N, C-alpha and C positions, 0 to 999 in steps of 0.2 A: 209503587212497586213495579208496575208494568212499564212505566216510563223509564225507570232506572235500568230494568232488564233490556229494554229496547236500545237505550243509549250504549250499553256495554256491547250488545250484539252488533250494532253498527260499527263501533270501533274495531271489533274483531274482524268483521267482513272487510273493512277498509285496509286493515293491516295485514291480512293474509294475502293481499295482492291479487285482486280479481283480474287485473290486467297485467299482472307480473308474469315473467317468464323465468323458468329455471335456468340459471346460468352456471354451467359446470366450472369448477375452479380453473381447469386448464384453459378454457375460453377466456375467463376473466383475466388470468395472468397474461395471456397473449395480447389482449386488448390493452392492458395496463402498460406493457412494455412498448407498445406503439404510441400510446396516447399521453402517458403521464407528463405533466408540464415540466417537472424537474428534469426528466430525461431529455427533453428538447433543449434545455439549457446546456446540459453536459455534452450533448451531441454537437451543439454549436461550438463549444470549446474544442472539440476534436477537429472540426472543420477549420477553425482558426489555426490550430497547430499544424495541420496539413498545409495550409496556405503559407505559413511561415517557413516550413521546410522547402516548399517550392520556391519561395522568394530567396532562400539561401543560395540557390544555384546561380543567381545573378551576381553574387558577391565577387566571384572570380573572373568576371568578364573584364576585358580591357576598357580603358577610357579613351575616347576620341573626342577632342574638344576643338571647336571652331571659334575663332575670334577675329573680329575686324573692327578697327577703330580709326577715326579721323580726328585730329586734335589741332586746335588753333591756339597759338601762344608764342612766347619768345623763346630764343635759343641762346642763352647768355649765361654760361656756366663757368665755374672756377674749379681747379683741381683740389683734391682732398677726399678722404674716405668718410663715410657716415653710415649709420644704420637708418634705413628708410622707415621702419616701423609700419610699413604699408600705407603711409600717408604722404611721403615725399615723391613727387612725380619724377620719372626718368628724364634726364636732359644731358646727354653725354658730351656734346661738343664744348671744348674749352677754348675761350677766346682771349687774345692778348689785350684787346680793348673792349669796353662795354658796348654792346649793340642790342638795342631793345626793339629791333624791327620784328614785325609779326611774321610767323612762319606757320605754314600748314603742313602737317606731316600725317602720313597714313601707314598703318601696320595691319597686315593680315597674317594670321597664324593658323596652321593645322597642327595640333599637338596630340601625340599618342603615348600612353603609358600603360604598362601591363605588368602586374605583379605575377611573375612566372612561377616562383617557388618560395614558400615560406617555411620549409622544413617541417611539414605536417600540420600546419595551422589550419589549412582549408579542410583537411580530412577530420581534424578534431572538431571543428565547428559543424561539419556535416553530421557527425555522430551525436553531437549535442542536440541538433535540430531533430534528428530521428528519435532520440530519447525523449524529447518533449512530446512528440506525437504518441509514443508508446505510453507515456505517463498519462496523457489525457484519455487515451483509449482505455487504459486500466481504470482510471477514475470513472469513466462511463460504465464500464462493466461492474464496478463497485456500486454505482448508483442503481443499476439494474438489479443487482443482488439485494440491495437494501429495500428497494421499492417492491420487489417480489415478496420479501419477508413481511413487509407491511401489509400488502394486499392479502396474503394468506391469513395474517392475524385478523384483519377486518372480516374476512369471509367466514372464518370459524366463529368470530364474535357474533355475526349474524345468526348462525345456526344455534349458538348458545342462547341468544336472546329470544329466538323463536320458540325454543323448548321452554325457557323460563316463562314466556307468555302463556304457553299451553298449561303449565302447571299452576300459574297464577290464576288462570281462568277456572281451573278445577277448584282452587282455593276459594274463589268467589262463590262458586256453586255450593261448596260445603258451608260457607258462611250464610248463604241464603237459606239453605236447609235448616241450619241452626236457628236462624232468625224466625223462620216460619213456625218451627216447633215451639220456640219460646213464646212467640206471639199467641199461639193457640193455647198454651198452658197458662199464660198470664190472663187471657180472656176467661178461662175456666176457673181462675182463682187458685190454681194449684201452686203457682210460684209468684214471686214479687214482680211488679211491673218494671223495677229498675233493671232487671236482666234484659228486658227488651231494648232498652236504650243502650246498654253495653254491647249487645249483639249487633245493633244497628251501627254503632261506632266502628266495631271491628269490620263489618261489611264495607263501610265507607273507606276505611284504611286499605282494605284489600283492593278495592277499585282504584284508589290513588296509586298504589304500587303498580297496578296493571298499566295505568296511563304512563307512568314513568318508564316502564319497559318498552312501551310502544314508541315513546319519544327517543329512547336510546337506539332502538332499531332503525328509526328513520334517519338519525344522525349518522349511523354507520353506513346506511345506504348512500347518504350524501358523500361521505368520504370515498366510497368505492366508485361512485359516479364521477367524482372529480378526477380520480386516478385512471378510470377506464374509458370515459367518454360515453358510457351508457346512461340511459335515463334512470334516475334514482328509484322511481316507483316501479320500474320494471326489473329490478335486480332481486332475484329470489334464489337463495342458495339451495343446492341439492341436498335434501335431508337424508338421502341414503348413504351419504359419505360416512356418517358416524358408525353405522353398523358395519360397513365395509372396512373401516379403519380398525375397529375393534377386532376384526378377524385377521389383521396383518400379523404374521408370526414375529416373534421376538428375534432380533438380530443375534447371530451367534457370537459375533466379535464387534469390537468398537474400532471404527476406522480412524486413522490419524489424519488430521488436516493436511492437505497436499499444498506445500508452499508454492509449487510451480503453477498450479491450476486454480487455487482458491482465489476468488475475486478480491477479497479483503487483503490477503497477503501479496497478491500480484501487484496491487497498486503501490504498496509500500516498497516492494522489491524494485519496481520501476523508478520510484523516487530515489532510491539508493543508487541505482545504476546511473540515473541522470546526474546525480551529484558527483559520482566518481568520474564520469566523462567530463563534467565541468572542470574538475581538477586538471585533467589532461589538457583540455583546451586552454586553460590559463597558462600552463607551462609552455605550450607550443605557440601561444599567441605572442610571446616575447622573443621568439627566435629571430635570427636575421632574415631579411627579406631581399630576394633577388628580383630585380625589375628590368624590363626592357622599355627604353624610352626613345622617342623619335619626334622630330619637329621639322616642319617646312614653313618658312615664313618669307614674306616680301615686304619691302619698305619703299615708301616714296616721300619726298619732301620738296617744298618750294625753294629751299636753299640747296645749292649743289656742292660738290666736293671742293670746288675752288672758292667756296664761301661767297658765292653770288646769290643774293636774295632775289629770286625771280617772282613772277606772278603767282598768287596764292593757288590758282586752279591747277598749277603744275604739281602740287602736293598730292593730288588724287592718283597720280600715276605710280604704280608699284615698279620702280626702276631697278631695284636690287632684290635679289632673292638668295636664300641660304637654306641648308638642311643640316640636320645633326641626328645621328643615331648612336645609341650607346647602351651598355649593360651596367647596372649599378647594384651595389650591395649596401644596405643600410642596417645599422644596429645601434640602439641606444643603450649604453652601458648602465645608465641609471635605472633601466627597466629591471635589472637584477633585484634591486631592493623592492620595487613595486610588485614584482612577481612573488617575492617572498611574503609580502604582506597579504596579497590577495589569496595566495595558496593557504595561508594560515586560517583565514576566514572560511574558505571553502572546505578545508579539511574538518573544521569544527562542524560545518553543516553536514558533511558526510557522516561524521560520528553520530550526530543527532538522527539522521535518517536510518542509520544502522540500529540505533537504540529503539526508534519507533517500530522498526520491523520486528525486532526481538520482543518488544512489548506486545505487539498485536499477535504474534505467534503464541506467546504465552497466554494471552487472554483468550485466544481461540481454543487452545487446548483446555483451558479452565472451563470455558463455555461448553465444550463437548462433554467433559466429565460431569458437569452439572446437569446437562440435558439427559445423560444416561441415568443419573440419579433421580431426576424428576420423572422420567418415564417409568422407572421401577416403582417409585412411590405412587404414581397414578395407577399402575396395575394393581398394587396392593389395595388402594382405595376402592377400585372397581370391584374387587373380590369381596370387600367388606360391606359395601353399600347395600346389597340385597338384604343382609341381616338387619341393618338399621331401618330400611324402608318397610320390611315385613313387620317388624316389631311396632313401628310407629303406626302403621295401618291398623293393626290389631288393637293397639291401645286406644286409638281414636274411636273405633267402632264400639269398644267396651264402654268408654267414658260417655259416649253419646247415648248409648242404651241406658246406662245407669242414670244419666241426667234426666232423660225423658221419664224415667220411673221414680224420680225424686230421690235417688240414692247418691247423687253427687251434686256438686255445685258448679257454677259457671266458670269459676277460676280454674278448676281442674280440667274442665272440658276445653277451655281456651289453651291451656298448657299442652294438652294432647293434640289439639289442632295445630298449634305452632310446631310441635315436634314432628308431626307428619309433613307439614309444609317445609320444614328445615330438611327433612330426609329427602324430599323430592328435589329441592334446590341443590342439595349435596350431590344427588345423583347426576343432575345436569352438569354441575361444576366438575365432578369427577370425570365424566365422559369427555368434556372438552379440555380439561387439563391433560387427559391422555392424548387426545388428538393434537393438541398444541405441542405436547412434548415430542410426539412423533415427527411433526413438521419442523419443530425447532432443531431437533437432531439432524433431520434431513438437510435443513438450511446450512447448519454448521459444517456438515460433511459434504456440502455442495452436491447433493443428489436428489434435489426436489423432483426432477423429471422422472426419476426412478419410482418415487412414491406415486406420482400422478399416473404413471402407466399402470401401477398396481390397482388403482382405483377405477380405471376405465375398462 
């Protein structure tokens, strides 16, 4: 008996966090928003989108190409047109008689081209790049919103488990008291010895439940440690939050979710905007293009204008030079059909983005109504729980007294004991259902900071 009590006491000491520190919820959320691994991933996506936007500004820069080549071969051509397909070398001189003498020719070119204007294409592409940045930023804010809600849930789960541990410890003490009484009565021959075994089994079951609660508490600490970067064993919730939250007055009105500011809706709004801008970009990317082009080149060859084949080293001298400057407009008529096909696909994507936004708005409104209902039910439960707890305590005391005087049996006593334990756990569940409902509503209405300020 003493050994069992000592083991339970050691578990209690270890789980109450001798070296733990009380971590306010506001501090935990601040640490979580800086440390959570999933937020680092989304933050990297924002950085990538910003880099892509910066890279876009290089798209409109002109091209300046330098080329120099020296070629050794024959210059033995015939008239007639052909398509080179990029594999037939240029060889412009036409000769009346075949001449397979080797010629060295040199060509140096400086070429410049600049797409001056494409009738809004550059601007549309810029807006798409900016929309991608806004979408990734909205996704990051959505992730912060979700991780914050998750951290709040784990934090209050810690508080609930701590209270459940406390009441389970009381339940163990009651079972111990029953066991001692039964053991004394059995030794005196007043009751049957089988009641001693039954009471011992109930005591063991109560201890097992306590160990389960301790394990759940430590698992929740691990989750919060992973999210916040704090050491798991040092995370201890502020137990005063429950009483302070029970004192928060009931809101007079229900706030509607703000489409412009709510992180969930803002992300889907950003996706819709990006899709609409992509439609504009597709339309403008197939517009005509106005370009400025210029070139300066020089040529040299070992064969001269009089068709004299000189020494090959003469081909390295750039003996002739030319330049050309011009404005050009290009337009592919077939792009009309391509644009039509791509716009059809993108418009379908925009309709899907609009449907998702409407769906999320509807779900958010439903969640808000449900949270209001859950909060009201939690208030009603809290008002009723004292009646249940008081009656259960009285019933247990009476049954225990009757049992000790031989006027009741162990089955009735265990039933009363279970009713009392159930009332205590119902009290804990009702308290934390109320706290969870308050924060759930605050999360949906995007006013968590307001509730945190009320608690400080």
